[in-house]
VOPAGU-2260 file (C-alpha; in pm, 1 decimal, decimal comma):
REM VOPAGU-2260
SITE   aa  ch    i         X         Y         Z
SITE  MET   A    0       0,0       0,0       0,0
SITE  ASP   A    1     127,6     349,8     -86,7
SITE  LYS   A    2     183,7     561,6     220,7
SITE  THR   A    3     161,1     941,3     219,1
SITE  SER   A    4      40,3    1203,1     463,1
SITE  SER   A    5    -308,0    1330,4     384,5
SITE  LYS   A    6    -214,0    1663,9     545,2
SITE  ALA   A    7      92,5    1731,5     331,3
SITE  ARG   A    8      36,4    1559,1      -0,7
SITE  GLU   A    9     272,2    1678,1    -271,4
SITE  PHE   A   10     380,7    1621,6    -629,6
SITE  LEU   A   11     747,7    1580,1    -713,8
SITE  HIS   A   12     820,2    1838,1    -984,0
SITE  TYR   A   13    1066,5    1742,2   -1258,7
SITE  GLU   A   14    1204,8    1924,8   -1557,2
SITE  LEU   A   15    1205,6    1696,0   -1862,5
SITE  LYS   A   16    1428,9    1747,8   -2164,1
SITE  SER   A   17    1445,0    1537,0   -2480,3
SITE  ASP   A   18    1603,1    1575,5   -2822,4
SITE  MET   A   19    1317,9    1394,5   -3000,9
SITE  LEU   A   20     981,7    1243,9   -2898,7
SITE  SER   A   21     709,9    1065,9   -3096,1
SITE  LEU   A   22     387,0    1043,5   -2896,5
SITE  GLY   A   23      68,4     872,7   -3007,5
SITE  GLU   A   24     -16,7     556,7   -3197,3
SITE  ARG   A   25      -1,6     473,5   -3565,9
SITE  GLU   A   26    -333,9     370,2   -3715,5
SITE  ARG   A   27    -326,6      37,3   -3895,3
SITE  GLY   A   28    -312,0      60,0   -4271,8
SITE  THR   A   29    -182,0     416,7   -4281,0
SITE  ILE   A   30     156,9     547,6   -4390,9
SITE  PHE   A   31     150,5     856,2   -4166,7
SITE  ARG   A   32     194,6     850,9   -3791,5
SITE  PRO   A   33      77,2    1177,6   -3630,8
SITE  CYS   A   34     227,3    1301,1   -3305,9
SITE  ILE   A   35      16,1    1447,9   -3027,8
SITE  ASP   A   36     149,9    1747,3   -2836,6
SITE  VAL   A   37      16,5    1652,7   -2493,8
SITE  PHE   A   38     137,0    1387,5   -2251,3
SITE  THR   A   39     -74,0    1087,9   -2160,3
SITE  TYR   A   40     -92,5     962,0   -1803,3
SITE  THR   A   41     -54,6     602,2   -1921,3
SITE  ALA   A   42     263,0     668,5   -2122,8
SITE  LEU   A   43     432,1     865,6   -1845,0
SITE  ALA   A   44     335,4     620,5   -1571,3
SITE  GLY   A   45     439,8     327,8   -1791,9
SITE  ALA   A   46     782,1     478,1   -1865,7
SITE  LEU   A   47     841,0     549,9   -1497,1
SITE  LYS   A   48     734,8     197,3   -1398,8
SITE  ALA   A   49     984,8      58,6   -1649,5
SITE  ARG   A   50    1257,0     276,7   -1494,7
SITE  PHE   A   51    1159,9     198,4   -1132,8
SITE  PRO   A   52     992,1    -143,3   -1148,9
SITE  HIS   A   53     790,6    -258,4    -850,0
SITE  PRO   A   54     493,0    -492,2    -895,6
SITE  ASP   A   55     290,8    -356,8    -602,8
SITE  ARG   A   56     346,0      18,1    -617,4
SITE  LYS   A   57     137,5     270,5    -808,2
SITE  ILE   A   58     282,7     564,1    -996,0
SITE  HIS   A   59      66,1     864,3   -1080,8
SITE  ALA   A   60     225,5    1106,5   -1326,5
SITE  VAL   A   61     118,4    1390,6   -1554,4
SITE  GLY   A   62     304,3    1654,5   -1750,3
SITE  HIS   A   63     277,8    1941,1   -1993,5
SITE  PHE   A   64     512,4    2093,1   -2248,4
SITE  ARG   A   65     693,9    2421,3   -2203,9
SITE  HIS   A   66     856,0    2422,5   -2547,0
SITE  PHE   A   67     893,2    2204,8   -2854,8
SITE  LYS   A   68     928,7    2216,3   -3231,6
SITE  LYS   A   69     762,8    1973,0   -3470,4
SITE  SER   A   70     895,2    1793,7   -3778,7
SITE  ILE   A   71     846,7    1478,1   -3987,6
SITE  LEU   A   72    1073,6    1173,7   -4011,9
SITE  THR   A   73    1055,3     941,6   -4314,6
SITE  LEU   A   74    1116,4     572,7   -4245,8
SITE  ALA   A   75    1146,4     278,9   -4484,6
SITE  PRO   A   76    1080,4     -38,4   -4280,5
SITE  ARG   A   77    1265,2    -340,7   -4421,2
SITE  ASP   A   78    1099,9    -675,6   -4490,6
SITE  ARG   A   79    1372,2    -910,8   -4367,1
SITE  GLY   A   80    1212,9   -1212,6   -4529,8
SITE  ARG   A   81    1226,6   -1066,2   -4880,3
SITE  GLU   A   82    1520,6    -834,3   -4818,2
SITE  VAL   A   83    1334,3    -535,9   -4960,3
SITE  SER   A   84    1209,1    -211,5   -4814,4
SITE  SER   A   85     838,3    -161,2   -4752,6
SITE  ILE   A   86     639,3     149,5   -4839,9
SITE  PRO   A   87     796,0     448,9   -4659,8
SITE  ILE   A   88     619,8     567,8   -4345,8
SITE  GLN   A   89     618,0     928,0   -4232,5
SITE  ALA   A   90     623,2     990,7   -3859,4
SITE  GLU   A   91     562,1    1327,3   -3701,5
SITE  TYR   A   92     778,6    1401,8   -3396,3
SITE  LEU   A   93     865,8    1672,6   -3146,4
SITE  TYR   A   94    1220,2    1798,1   -3097,8
SITE  ASP   A   95    1404,1    2039,2   -2866,7
SITE  VAL   A   96    1153,5    1935,6   -2601,5
SITE  GLU   A   97    1124,9    2093,8   -2257,3
SITE  ALA   A   98     841,9    1997,9   -2022,7
SITE  ASP   A   99     722,8    1983,6   -1663,8
SITE  VAL   A  100     641,4    1642,9   -1515,1
SITE  TYR   A  101     459,4    1592,5   -1184,8
SITE  VAL   A  102     473,7    1262,2    -994,3
SITE  PHE   A  103     252,4    1202,1    -692,3
SITE  GLN   A  104     477,3    1162,5    -390,0
SITE  ASN   A  105     458,5     858,0    -164,9
SITE  ASP   A  106     711,3     654,0      31,7
SITE  PHE   A  107     819,3     484,3    -293,2
SITE  THR   A  108     853,1     777,4    -534,2
SITE  VAL   A  109    1018,2    1000,5    -272,4
SITE  LYS   A  110    1321,9     767,5    -279,4
SITE  TRP   A  111    1390,5     822,1    -648,5
SITE  PRO   A  112    1714,0    1003,1    -742,5
SITE  ASP   A  113    1704,3    1372,1    -828,1
SITE  GLU   A  114    1816,6    1299,2   -1185,5
SITE  PHE   A  115    1741,6     999,1   -1406,8
SITE  THR   A  116    1641,1     901,9   -1759,9
SITE  ILE   A  117    1332,0     735,5   -1905,3
SITE  HIS   A  118    1225,8     625,9   -2253,2
SITE  ILE   A  119     881,0     720,7   -2371,0
SITE  GLY   A  120     671,7     707,1   -2685,0
SITE  ALA   A  121     727,3     543,1   -3022,4
SITE  LEU   A  122    1031,4     481,9   -3243,3
SITE  LYS   A  123    1262,9     414,4   -2950,4
SITE  SER   A  124    1464,2     179,1   -3173,6
SITE  LYS   A  125    1534,2     481,3   -3397,0
SITE  GLY   A  126    1673,9     681,7   -3107,5
SITE  LEU   A  127    1361,1     876,7   -3018,2
SITE  GLY   A  128    1206,3     897,2   -2672,7
SITE  HIS   A  129    1517,5     934,9   -2456,7
SITE  CYS   A  130    1429,0    1181,7   -2178,3
SITE  ASN   A  131    1634,9    1334,3   -1899,9
SITE  LEU   A  132    1446,8    1427,7   -1583,1
SITE  ARG   A  133    1580,1    1657,9   -1311,7
SITE  LYS   A  134    1394,1    1726,7    -987,9
SITE  ILE   A  135    1337,1    2097,7    -933,0
SITE  GLY   A  136    1113,9    2086,1    -626,9
SITE  THR   A  137     767,8    1991,1    -506,9
SITE  VAL   A  138     422,1    2142,4    -545,4
SITE  PRO   A  139     128,8    2092,6    -307,2
SITE  ALA   A  140    -147,3    1847,7    -401,0
SITE  ASN   A  141    -402,3    1977,4    -151,0
SITE  VAL   A  142    -485,5    2310,0    -313,7
SITE  GLU   A  143    -808,8    2475,9    -413,0
SITE  SER   A  144    -918,2    2358,1    -757,3
SITE  SER   A  145    -906,4    2604,4   -1046,8
SITE  TYR   A  146   -1132,9    2609,0   -1350,5
SITE  GLY   A  147    -974,4    2560,0   -1690,3
SITE  VAL   A  148    -906,8    2330,3   -1984,9
SITE  LEU   A  149    -737,9    1991,8   -1940,2
SITE  ASN   A  150    -386,7    1980,5   -2089,8
SITE  VAL   A  151    -312,3    1608,2   -2049,3
SITE  ARG   A  152    -489,2    1279,8   -2126,1
SITE  ILE   A  153    -594,0    1084,6   -1816,8
SITE  PRO   A  154    -785,9     757,6   -1760,0
SITE  PHE   A  155   -1141,0     807,4   -1636,6
SITE  ASN   A  156   -1310,5     468,7   -1641,3
SITE  PRO   A  157   -1458,5     323,4   -1318,0
SITE  GLU   A  158   -1129,0     150,1   -1233,4
SITE  PHE   A  159    -942,3     481,8   -1214,1
SITE  LYS   A  160   -1195,8     761,8   -1176,0
SITE  ASP   A  161   -1225,0     797,7    -797,2
SITE  GLU   A  162    -849,8     780,0    -741,1
SITE  ILE   A  163    -772,7    1016,4   -1029,6
SITE  CYS   A  164   -1023,7    1271,8    -899,9
SITE  ASP   A  165    -877,7    1251,6    -549,3
SITE  ILE   A  166    -512,9    1286,5    -651,9
SITE  PHE   A  167    -556,4    1561,3    -910,6
SITE  GLY   A  168    -830,6    1754,0    -732,1
SITE  ILE   A  169   -1088,3    1702,9   -1006,6
SITE  GLU   A  170   -1440,7    1807,5    -914,4
SITE  GLU   A  171   -1643,7    1553,3   -1107,3
SITE  ASP   A  172   -1960,7    1761,0   -1124,2
SITE  SER   A  173   -1766,4    2043,2   -1294,9
SITE  ILE   A  174   -1652,7    1836,9   -1595,0
SITE  SER   A  175   -1750,4    1919,5   -1951,6
SITE  PRO   A  176   -1575,5    1616,2   -2103,8
SITE  VAL   A  177   -1395,9    1534,3   -2425,0
SITE  TYR   A  178   -1374,2    1155,1   -2416,8
SITE  GLY   A  179   -1131,0     921,5   -2587,7
SITE  TYR   A  180    -942,4     598,5   -2519,6
SITE  LEU   A  181    -588,9     543,1   -2394,2
SITE  PHE   A  182    -390,4     222,0   -2422,8
SITE  LYS   A  183    -299,8      89,9   -2077,7
SITE  PRO   A  184      -0,3    -147,5   -2104,2
SITE  GLU   A  185      15,9    -458,7   -1889,7
SITE  ARG   A  186     272,5    -726,9   -1818,3
SITE  GLY   A  187     400,6    -938,6   -2104,1
SITE  GLY   A  188     355,7    -670,9   -2368,1
SITE  THR   A  189     -23,8    -686,3   -2353,4
SITE  GLY   A  190    -273,9    -417,8   -2260,3
SITE  HIS   A  191    -618,8    -276,0   -2321,8
SITE  TYR   A  192    -787,5      56,6   -2396,2
SITE  VAL   A  193    -954,7     252,7   -2118,3
SITE  LEU   A  194   -1205,0     538,4   -2132,0
SITE  SER   A  195   -1021,2     865,3   -2071,1
SITE  LEU   A  196   -1055,1    1241,3   -2057,2
SITE  PHE   A  197    -869,8    1415,1   -2339,7
SITE  GLU   A  198    -728,1    1764,3   -2375,3
SITE  GLY   A  199    -999,9    2022,2   -2424,8
SITE  SER   A  200   -1215,1    1887,1   -2142,1
SITE  LYS   A  201   -1324,1    2168,7   -1910,9
SITE  MET   A  202   -1322,1    2121,6   -1533,8
SITE  LYS   A  203   -1216,8    2236,4   -1190,9
SITE  ALA   A  204    -893,7    2062,6   -1089,5
SITE  ASN   A  205    -541,6    2108,3    -959,8
SITE  GLN   A  206    -372,2    2368,0   -1179,2
SITE  ILE   A  207     -93,2    2125,2   -1280,9
SITE  ILE   A  208    -334,8    1950,3   -1522,1
SITE  ILE   A  209    -520,9    2248,9   -1663,7
SITE  LYS   A  210    -454,3    2568,5   -1852,0
SITE  SER   A  211    -668,3    2861,0   -1749,9
C-alpha cells in the first residue's frame, strides 16, 4: 500500500528534456503517424514503472510541455524475409523538447534520485524517446481547484476515476468532457484501452493539469 500524509500531499516536480519524442499511436493501414502534443498519463506512468519497477506500487504522473518544435521523419521499414524495403512511413515528432512532469509523492517515489532518464513514446529503436528528468522541487497536491481546460490525457473509467479525482483535485460535477481511449499497457507486452478524458475537457482541478 502506498503511504503518504493526507495533510501534506505533494507532487514531485521534474524538468524533462528530450532531443526527439514521438507520442501517439499509428493507425493500422496508414503510412503517416501523427504526433500528439500533450502527454498521456498512461505513457508517463508506464515509462516510470519501467525505470523503477515494483509490482505492487502505483505511480501517478502527468506533464505538460513548455517548449517544442515539430517535424516529420521518413522511415522505410525493411521486410527481412524478402530483403526489400516496404512502403515508406512518415512519422511526425517533437524535438528540442522541454516539459514539466509531476509525480505524486509517496514513500516509494520520494526515494527516487534527483536525476534519471526514461524512454517514452514510439520509435525508440530509432533513437527517439530518450528523456532526462531533473527534480526541481515539489508542489502541493491539496490546493483549491481552479477552472480551466485539461492539458493532459488521463484515464477516467470506473477503475481509475475515484483515485484520479482525489489525486488531481478534479471536481467531477464540474466536468464538460472530451472523451477518448488510452492504451494501458500490462505485463508481457499486452494491454487494453480505457475510457479517458482528453485535452480540451473543461473542469475544476489542480492547476498542474489544466490551462486557465
